C-alpha atoms as one frame of an Amber mdcrd trajectory, in Angstrom:
protein
 195.182 -20.661 -94.610 193.433 -17.604 -93.231 189.854 -16.503 -93.517 188.740
 -12.957 -94.307 185.411 -11.173 -94.505 184.575  -8.252 -96.746 181.464  -6.075
 -96.513 180.548  -4.338 -99.776 178.039  -1.477 -99.613 176.630   0.355-102.639
 177.280   4.076-102.238 174.222   6.334-102.394 171.947   3.465-103.371 168.865
   5.528-102.525 169.720   7.819-105.450 169.472   4.898-107.874 165.998   4.146
-106.540 165.017   7.845-106.642 166.559   8.778-110.005 165.934   5.599-111.944
 163.219   3.608-110.144 162.906   0.866-107.579 162.970  -1.634-110.439 166.324
  -0.191-111.516 167.509  -0.463-107.913 166.507  -4.119-107.841 168.311  -4.635
-111.145 171.410  -2.959-109.708 171.359  -5.337-106.736 171.083  -8.345-109.064
 173.969  -7.071-111.214 176.138  -6.456-108.154 175.395  -9.929-106.760 176.235
 -11.563-110.083 179.405  -9.519-110.502 180.576 -10.364-106.979 179.904 -14.071
-107.508 181.937 -14.038-110.725 184.764 -12.014-109.158 185.553 -14.245-106.185
 187.600 -17.418-106.357 186.284 -20.968-106.224 185.588 -21.738-102.564 184.845
 -18.128-101.607 181.264 -17.216-100.735 179.088 -14.174-101.489 175.733 -13.265
 -99.997 173.424 -10.315 -99.578 173.675  -9.197 -95.980 170.714  -6.836 -96.131
 169.552  -3.780 -98.018 172.362  -2.754-100.349 175.092  -4.551 -98.420 176.836
  -7.767 -99.422 179.275  -9.986 -97.557 182.123 -11.977 -99.081 183.856 -14.754
 -97.144 187.319 -15.354 -98.555 189.611 -18.293 -97.820 193.373 -18.392 -98.169
 193.960 -14.702 -97.497 197.450 -14.579 -95.964 197.894 -10.897 -95.191 196.705
  -7.341 -95.840 198.251  -7.352 -99.313 196.167 -10.400-100.317 193.055  -8.853
 -98.795 193.613  -5.502-100.489 194.205  -7.208-103.857 190.939  -9.153-103.477
 189.029  -5.990-102.516 190.495  -4.047-105.434 189.578  -6.859-107.828 185.952
  -6.785-106.641 185.823  -3.005-106.696 187.229  -2.890-110.226 184.526  -5.222
-111.520 181.750  -3.318-109.754 182.911   0.021-111.154 182.250  -1.367-114.657
 178.534  -1.803-113.937 176.106   0.702-115.438 172.405   0.956-114.555 169.900
   2.266-117.118 167.697   5.169-116.031 165.550   7.837-117.676 168.509  10.234
-117.318 170.919   7.776-118.951 173.267   5.266-117.426 174.227   5.492-113.763
 177.532   4.186-112.483 177.995   2.391-109.199 180.620   3.019-106.563 181.114
   0.942-103.447 182.551   1.215 -99.980 184.355  -1.886 -98.765 185.317  -2.850
 -95.226 187.438  -5.950 -94.772 189.066  -7.924 -91.966 191.290 -10.988 -91.632
 190.662 -13.571 -88.908 193.472 -13.800 -86.404 194.279 -16.216 -83.584 191.303
 -16.661 -81.281 189.053 -14.620 -83.565 185.369 -15.509 -83.435 183.021 -15.180
 -86.382 181.224 -12.438 -84.452 184.397 -10.406 -83.878 185.523 -10.900 -87.492
 182.194  -9.646 -88.827 182.255  -6.789 -86.321 185.732  -5.658 -87.386 184.796
  -5.782 -91.083 181.605  -3.850 -90.324 183.564  -1.203 -88.394 185.939  -0.856
 -91.356 182.964  -0.477 -93.717 181.487   2.292 -91.570 184.855   4.037 -91.524
 184.971   3.846 -95.347 181.523   5.403 -95.539 182.287   8.105 -92.944 185.508
   9.121 -94.661 184.064   9.776 -98.088 182.730   6.511 -99.541 184.087   4.920
-102.729 187.006   3.454-100.807 188.427   0.316 -99.266 189.298   0.178 -95.561
 191.085  -2.784 -93.996 190.239  -3.398 -90.348 192.510  -3.751 -87.379 194.120
  -7.084 -86.682 193.299  -7.253 -82.967 191.119  -5.379 -80.516 194.153  -4.099
 -78.598 196.626  -2.944 -81.242 194.523  -1.526 -84.034 196.145  -0.982 -87.395
 193.600   0.627 -89.663 194.572   0.980 -93.315 192.687   3.321 -95.620 193.583
   2.017 -99.069 192.454   5.208-100.844 194.491   7.710 -98.855 197.313   5.313
 -98.081 197.278   6.136 -94.378 197.427   3.867 -91.377 196.697   4.370 -87.734
 199.170   2.546 -85.525 198.145   4.160 -82.256 196.199   1.774 -80.005 192.553
   2.781 -79.861 189.646   1.761 -77.714 187.022  -0.509 -79.298 184.744   1.507
 -81.582 186.962   4.603 -81.517 187.914   6.203 -84.831 191.469   7.413 -85.402
 192.016  11.165 -85.100 193.869  12.930 -87.923 196.953  13.286 -85.709 197.007
   9.499 -85.246 197.285   8.849 -88.981 200.655   8.486 -90.668 201.477   8.063
 -94.338 202.349   4.569 -95.476 205.643   3.937 -97.198 203.942   2.753-100.367
 200.424   3.167-101.646 198.500   0.455-103.432 198.779   0.687-107.199 196.067
   2.652-108.931 195.331   4.840-105.916 196.241   8.528-105.570
């Protein structure tokens, strides 16, 4: 049984604080935490990692398909949340970066790979799920929104160039 880590970051959280109020921002964080806790399976763990970022530790994730399904389930629940403001209700979108532990993986490297995937999700438009590479040598980065993968080996911390991305054979359901 494999272990996976998912970082969940609220997109444009500052706007909730600015448009609604800091109290509304605090309420949004509470709603997100509750929704995440109710969306994971028994035995999985959820915690606030800092600011508007949460971490989910998932057990029994066998492969990228399991991880993507778990991320989509969480995302789907979070998209249902609405925050009250003076201008009406505000919706929430999230960026998710996720990684599966592999042989010899340390907790530090697992968290680092999930964090790198999260930053890639944010840099490439937010409101998306990015699955991290499986190893530090042969990176396979999957962008679940665009359905592209990078199979070209990259150096640690390097982002794939557009010419290194290739279309996947099949895209996850519900994604353009």
